[in-house]
N, C-alpha and C positions, 0 to 999 in steps of 0.2 A: 596538420603532421605532429605526429608524437615528439616531443623533445627529450632526447637522450642525454643524461649527464653522469659524470663519475660520481663515485661516493664522496669525494672531497668536495667537488662542485655542489652537490646536493647538500652536504653538511653546511656550506657556506650560505647557500641561498635560504635554507630553512632555519638556519641558527641551531642547529642540532648536531651533537657530537657524533664522529664518525662510528664510533662504538654501539651508539644506539641504534643507527642505521643497520649495522650489521647484526644486532639483536633482532631487528623487524624482518631481516631476511631469514634469519634462522628461525623465527616463528612463522614463516611462510605468509607474512602479510605482503611483502614484495618479491618480486623476482628479478634478479639481475640476468644479464646476457653478456658473453665474452665477445668482444670485437677486437682483434689483433692483440690478445692478452691484456686487454683493458676491460675492466668490469663497468657494464653501463646500466643504469636505472632509468625508468620512465618518470619523468619529473611530475606529470600529472597525478600518477599513481601515489608518488611520494606524498604529493600534496593532499590527496584524498585521505591516505592513511594518517596523516598529520592531524587533519581536521577531525577524524573519527576518535583519535585516541585522546584529544583536547577537548572531546565532548561538545565539538560544534556542529551545527546542523549539516549533515553531509547531503540532504536531498535525495537520498537513495531510499525509496520506498519499496517494501516487499511487493513483488509483482510476479504472477506467473505468466511467463512469456508465452504469446500466442499470435501466431500469423493468421492475416484475414485471408491469405492465398492458400488455396488447397491444390493438390495436384492429383494425378492419376496414379502415381507410384504405389505399388502394393507391396506389403511387407509380409513376412512370417517372422514371429518372435518365439524363441524356445526360453525356458525357464524365465517365464514372465513375471514371477514373484507377485508383487501387489500393485503393478503397473507403472513404476516410475519412468522406465525407458520407454514404454508403450505410450503413455500419456505425452512425454516430451515430443516424440517423433510425430504423434498425431498433432500436437499443437504446431509443430513445424511445417505441417501441411501433407502428412503421408496417410495413407490409407491401410489399415490391418485387415489382411486376409484371415489370418489365423494366429492365434496366441496359445502356446502350450505351458501348462503349469501343473505340476503334480500334487502341491500342497493343498489340502481342503480349504484352509482359510485364505490362502492367496486366490484360489479360484473363486470363492465367495466374495472376496474384495473386487475383483475385476468385474464379475457378473452384476454386483450390486451398483457399481459406478457406471459401467458401459454395458447395459444389456443388449446393445447393437453390435458389441465385438462377438466374434466366434472364438469361444475359449474352450480348449480340449483339455479336461481333467484326466490327464493320462501321463504315464512314464513315457518319456520320448522316445526310449528304446523300443516301445511297441508299435510306433507310428510308421507307416508307409507313406512317404511324402511324394512318391512318383506321379501321383495325380496332379502336383503343382508344377510339373515340369514345363519350363518357359512361360509360366504365368506370373512370376514374381520378380520383382525388381530388387529388393533387399531382404537378406536374412540377418536377423539381429539376435543377440543373446549374451548374457554374462554367465558363461559356462563355469561351474566350480573346477578348480584345477587340482584334481588328484595327482598323486606321483605316477609318472609313466614308467613302462619297462624300458630300459636302455639296453636290453639285449639285442635288440634288432639291428640289422647291418644299415638299413636305409635311413632310419630315423625319420620315417614319414608316416602315412596314413595308418598302416598296419601296427605300427608301434604304439599307436593311441587307442587299441582294442581294450575294451573294459572301462573306458573312462567316458565322462559325458562330453569332453571334447570331441571323442570319436563320434558320438551322436550327432553333434553339431557339424562335423565334417561330412557325415554321411548324409545328412539333410542337404547340405551344400551340394554334394555330387549328384543327388537325385533331383533336386530342384533346378540347379544351375542359374541362380540369380545373377543380377549384373554386378552387385556388390554385397559383401558380408561385413558387418561390423560386429566385432567382439570386444566385450569389456571385461577387464580382470584387475586384481590388485596390482599395485606398482611392484610388489615382490615377485611377480612373475619374472621380471627382467633378470633376476639373479638366482631364481629357483634352479637347484641343481647345477649351479655354476653356468646357468645360460642354456643348459641343454634341453629344458622342458620347452622354452621359446624357440629353440632351434627346430625341435620337432614339429611344433605348430607352424611355424613359416614354412618348413619343408612339406608338411601336409597341405597347405594351401597352394603351394607350387606344384606339387604332384597333381592336385586336381585342376590345374588350368587357371590359378589366381595369382597374382602378383600381390604380397602383403607389405604393409606399411604400418609403422607403429609410432606412437607418441605417448608420452606422459602427460596427461591432461589435468590442470588443477581447477577444481570446481570453483574456488573461491574468486577467480578472475573470469567466470562465467555466470555472473549474476546469481551465484548460489552463496548464502551466508554462511559458508562452511568451509573449513580448511580439509579438503579431501582430494587426494591424487588417486587418478585411476589410469590403468594402461589401456589404451584404445588402439585396436587394430582394424584397419581397413583392408580388406581383401578385394581387389578388382579383377574382374574377369580378363584375361589376358587379350582376347580378341576385340576388346572394346577400347583399348588404349585410353583409358581414364586417368586423369591426373589427380592423385590423392590430395584432399583439401582438408587441413584440421582446423579447428576454431581458433580464432584470432583472440588473444587475450584482452579483456577490458583494461582500461587505465583507471579503474576504481575498484573498491570491493565493497560489499554490503555488510555492515555490522549487525551483530546479534540484537542490538537495542532497535535498529530499524526493522530487523526482521520479525520481531515478536511483538511490534506495536499493535494494539487492538486485536491481539491473538484471542480467539474464543476459549472460554474455560473448557476443560476436559479432565478425565480422570488420570491417575497416574500413580505410581508406587511412591511408598512413603518411607523415610528413615525410622529406624527404632530409635528408641530414646538415646542410647549410648552414642550412635552414630550422628544424631542431630546435634548432640552436645559437642562433639568434636567439630563437625561442619560449621557450627556457630563461630568457631574460633578463626576460621580461614576467611580472609578478606576476598572481595572480587579480583578475580585473575590469579590467586594465590593457589597454594597447594600444601602437601603435608609439611613442608619446609617451614611455613609460617605457624605451625603449632609449636607450644612450649617442648623443650627437649625431651622430657620424660614423657609427654604425651605421644610425642614421634615415636619413641621407642616402644610404648605399649601399643600403638595402633599399627605399627609398620612390622613389628616383630622381626622375623630374620631378614626380611626385605630391607629393614634399617641399615644392615650392615653390608649390603650387597652395593655393587658399583652401579654406574649409570644414573641418569637424572631422574627416573622414576616419577616424571611430572605429572602422570596421571592419577597417582594416589591422593585421595582427598583433595581433587581438583574442583575449585569454583570457577565458573566461567566469568569473563569479562563482558561487560556490556559494549565495549567500544571497538571489538575485533569480531571478525567471522567467528563462529562456533569452531572447536575442535572437532575433528572427525567423529560423528556420533556412531555408536555400536549398537549391537542387538539389545542393549540394557543400558540406562543412564546410571545405574547404581553399581556397576562392576568394581571390585576393589581397585584395579589397576587402570581403569578408564573411567573414572568418575566425571559424571556431568551435572554439577550442582548449580541450580539457578543462580544468577548474579546477585539477587537481593534476598530473594526467599531462602529458607533452609529446607530445601526440597529437591529432588531430582527434577529434570525436565519432565513436562507431561506428554501425552500422546500428541496433542495438537501443536505444542512447541516443537516436538520432534517433526511433525510433518511440515510445518513452516520451514525449518531448517533444511529439509529435503525439497522444499519448493513445490510441495503438493498443495493445491487449492484447499480453501477451508471446508468445501463442500464434499471433499474427498473421503468417503467414510471406510474405516478399517474393520473387519469382522474378526471374530474369535475373541480369546482371553486377552487381558492387558499385555501379559508376557507375548503372546504371539503378535499383537499389534506392534508392539516395540521392535519384535524381531523382523517383522516384515518391512517397516519403514527403515530401520537400520540397515538392512540388506538392499534396498532399492538404489537404483541409479537416480540422483537428483534430477528432478523434472527439467528445470532449466538447462542443466548441463546437457540432457538428451535433445532438448530443443536445438541447442547449438550444434549439436552433432548431426541432428536431422537436416538442418540448413545446410550443412556441408555436403551430406548425402545429396540434397536436391541440386546443389551448385555442380556437383561432379556429374550428375546425370543429364543435366541441362544446359550446361555450358557448351555454345558451339565453338569448337576450336578445330583448326586445320590439322588433319590427320598427321601430315609429315612434321608440322610444328610440334604437335603433342609427342609424337615418338622421340623427337629431338630434346623436348623438356625433360622426358622421363629419363633419357640416357644422360643428360647433364646432371639430374639430381643423383643418379646412381654413381656417377664418377666422383661426385663430392663427398659421397657417404662412405664411411668406414664401418658402418654397423651392419648387423645381419640383415636388416632392411632399411629402407630410408625414410626420413621424415618427409611430410607432404607440404604443400602450400597452405596459406591461410585464407579463409574466405572473408 
């Protein structure tokens, strides 16, 4: 059983000042939880972070998680990209009936690595999904979140017309799967002061699904990357399913462990000026480690703006999970420089950090490959989500007890929808 300690207790046990532990939490190396207004932390996780930061052998090797058990549960995935979500769900034991992706490079990547998958290279709005009615267990997809129209009165299905979420909801209505899983950025929680999320949840309800959401942190799910994503489970109301979200690990995987024996690959390079600047930044540092005059010259007007701006001239640290990777490792405000070498992360390093296997090949230009990987759902995170979906569909629970459990969860929640249980 995991031992929970207060920040003061952890400080005494580990011999670390409380302000350092607060910094760990701020950097998303650890996560605390409130219990009767007392902040509690997992002691094993604290020890794991301590060992990583002190360069001790954490014993956590890079591994793409894969279950030996396969199920008969069938899925449709929309906006499949280069296959991060799909591969993770397959590794968990699910079977893909159909994947839909519009980008040429994404489709080529999927077909190159999984020729047995049925991949439809089409705009989702042009697809009639009625042929799959009653044949699919799970609908998945990370729909782009365009701004909705808020003029409608119901704030439901019709309010989402013209957006890709509308197409996701239309597929849900036509197919009627048991569960839908939607992935999006954490910012969806506050987008338009919560109105966008409210429309999404009301749309699910209007279509006969109870929706539950939780912010899931990839670094606690066998992913060597600090990446928060909003996960929504929509369960068909007639099935009385209990929503189940992944249980956080009591360890993280450092960048050093993730990139061990990483195969060589191409990547973008710095120009001479940028390389000279990045040579001055130590591992884990950023623009603040540069000489003052170099800071001003490099940052331009951003030097005088507020905020931490910690992504400028950022060099990664070996002993932590990587910062969230973006569509390019050399963007000015979200720099992802190698901890030792004076270069951005390359393609295979990007893929490792997203927990793709080394034999998963990406097609298209280098720019396209970075974009595909950066936009993907981390494979191991999707694996854990897949295990949750399987648990929700297979767990034998007394119907009356299930209904009472859901009612209890609703009574305890003050949110638009309720968090689920952990698997």
